[in-house]
C-alpha angles and dihedrals in degrees: 000000000000119000106286124235124223119198113210110197115189141133090214112076093195092062093047091050091047091056096045091048091052091048093050087067091064128084116250094028110200125228115263133219112194117205139166128220093263094052122123099256093181090066096035120127116266115267139183099219133007128214121202124195136151100002130159106273093221090058095047098090094052092046093051091046092052091045091049090062092057092057089214124141115270130204114198119196112208125339123320092198094220137115096231113101131198118228124268097289092075123113122196117205128187118250093241128157095268096040095134091061091049092049094051093050094047094045093050088054091050092049094050090050091051091049091049088051092051091046089052091050090052091048092051091049090049090049091051092049090048092051092050090052091047093049091052089048093050090049093051091048090052092048090049091051093050093045091050090054091051093046091050089057094046095049094043094051094044090051090051092051091048094052088089107030093166089070092061130075112249094248093051092046089053091050092052091048089052091051089049093048092050090047090053091051091050089049091054090050090050092050089063086071092059090102095048091104091056092045089053090053089051090051092051091048090048089052093049089050088052089052091049092048093049090049093047089049091057094049 
């Protein structure tokens, strides 16, 4: 997963700085976007999780409405004292003495959950692609089998007819030979699909490797 971004929204610079300092002590520090309650949230940089603390109460409803449209997880520190509520992916934490520690732990869990969700989406896309490739391969194998049966009949009957060429008019013999020669050419083309089963297995293995790499990348 790419480096996550945390939006810290606060009108108190001391609180924002306290949170970033605490987070910098962790491995895999995210990128930070610092905003105030009067920031233009519609043009704000994209983020993976937002943290609200110490914002102007009169701006809280507009902020929550804007954040609701992003559908991103939200951590609220303390009470906003307003009637506007964020959707279900909000977490409210008390403004206790060690609140930065609490925020970091909760946010890391949220980011891990979001990463797992994205990895699952990628795995499902890869599985869908693999299934499409496997369906195409099965169809081609079925067509090859049916064509081989038809070609066997064409070549076998043309050979029987040509066993006694003297009994055939020259024009008819030429036509039968043409049919046989075209059948042989088609047979040669179909033989090129003889390794299709192996190729399908390689495609399946390649798809499994993709899924493994996607899962490992999210670890």
